[in-house]
N, C-alpha and C positions, 0 to 999 in steps of 0.2 A: 254812638259808638264812641271809643276812647282811642286815642290811635298811640303808638307805640312808639317813642322817642327817644327810645334806650338805643344803643350801637348792640346789631345782631349781627352773628357770626353765621355763616352759613358753611360747615362741613361738607364735603363730596369724594366720595370713597368713588374711586374705580379701578377692576382689573382688565388690565392690556394684553392684548394678543400680543408677545413675544418680538413677533416680527414688526410690530406696528410702533412700536417703541418710540424711534427720532421722531415719526411723524405727529404722533400724539403731544409729545414734550412740544415741538413746534406749534400745534395747533393750543395749547395751553398758553402757552407764551404769547400768542396772538389772542387768546382770551382775556387775560388779566390785561395786556396794555388796550385791548380796548374797554375794556373795566373801568381801570383809571381815569377814560375820559369821562364818566359819568358824577353825576353831582354826587355827595355824601358816600362817596367811594371811599376807604380809610387803608384798605393794603390786603394782598394778597399773598399766602404761605403756602409752599408746592413741598409736600415730603412723596419723597419717593421711596419706592418701595423696600424694607428694611432687612430681607430677606427670603427666600422661600415659604417661608410657615406664615409672611404677614406680607402676598406679594401685593396687594393694593399699594393704588397714589391715593393720595388724602389732600384735597386740596381744603384752603379755610381762607374764602372772599368774605371782608369785614365791611358792614355798611355801616353809616351813620344811622341809619333809624330805617323804619316798614317800610316807610314810603320813599327813597333812595334803593331799598331792595328791590320792590315790585316793581320799579321804571327799569331796572338792569334786567329783572329774571324777563321782562312782557317785551324789550326791543330786540327787535328784529337783529342788530348786530350780535347778542348772544345767539340765538336760534339759530343765524346760518353755521356760524361755528361750531354749535354742539350739535348739528345733525352731522357733521363732519366728524367730533368726535365719536359719540355712538356707534357709528360706522368699523372703530378701532378696537371696541371692547369685545371681552368675552363674558361678561355680563352686562345688564344695564348699570349707571351708575344709584347710586345710592343717595342721600342727600340727608342730612339733619341740620336744624336751626335753633340754636342758641342765643340767648343773649343774659345780660349781666355777670356774676359772679361765676357765673357756669364756667364761663369760657375761660377762666383760671385757670380750672382742673379738666383738661381735655389732653390727654397722652395723646400721638399721633403714633403710638405703638400697638393702638391696644383697637380689639377689636370685638364687637360694636364700641364705639364710642358713646360711654352711660358714665355719667359726673355720679358722684360719689353721694351718697346718706349727705344732708344739710347740716348736721353736724360735725362731720367729720368735716366738710369745707371751711366750714367757722373755727374749728380750733386750732387747722393748719394755717388758717389764714392769718388768725390771732397769733400762732407762733410765730408769723415773719412779719407782722404789723409791732407788735412789741417792741422787740429790738430796733425795727429802722425808726420809729419815730424819736424815741428819747436820743440816738444816735447822731439825727438829722438838728434838733437841738443844741448838743452838744455843740458838733463840728460849725454849726453857723449861729451860734447864741450868739455872739459881739454884733456880727452884723443884722440880725433877726430884729436886736432889740429898737434899733433905731424908725421899726417903723408898729403903726398903730396895734392894736391884736390884730383884729380882723385880717387885714394884709397880710401880717406875719402867719395866722391860721392859713389862709389862701395859698401863700408861696408853701406852708410845710404840709398838706395837703396834694396839693399837687406834685411835689415831688415825691410824697410817697405812695402815689397812686401810680406814677412811670417806672420809680419803682419796685412795684411789688407787681405791676403787669410784665414788665420786661425782666427783669432781674431773680426780684427775690418768690414767688407763685411760679416760675418754670423750674427754679433748682429746688424748692420744696413739694414739688409735684413729684420730680422723679425722685428727690430725696422718700419720701414718705408712701412713693408708688405700692409698696408692699402692704402700706394698711389701707389706703385709698382705693384700691384694685386690688384685692386678693384673687389668687388662683381661685377660678371654681374647681371645687372640687367632685370625684366622680359620681357624687351622687346626687349634684347640681345640675350636670349636663344631662340628664335622665328626664330632668323637668319642663 
């Protein structure tokens, strides 16, 4: 069996009883704090409900690889808090696991979270990447020229990945949401 060594994101959707919101948020903070002590933990993002139309909390846990995620998910530290959290919910938690470039295309305000077709992800990634690479070379050219080619490529690609993950792809995903996540038509909802 081949181990999955790429980063894993778990997206959990929860609908909380209105009178239990404070307790839920407190337990969620405790859950995050406990997860942060586990090897391979990369971070958590909490999205609070955006409106009454979309009343779900979404929590994104990121882990270095599948083994790290499984260690956390099998832990007694997680199970103890999870049992308390489940008692505060209107319905049971929904869980989705994604990895790779798909994590660049998750919109916390859509439900369910479904990645767009690969051709759309590729095109939007390219539209973000194309101006970023020449800009980095233009801005840092005099400094980069001092290094051998492979080190230059290493530094530029590291910077591009950080820009893509934290700045460009969140911007592009929101900007092109109308195309990446088209609203379903009435005919679609009958399917």
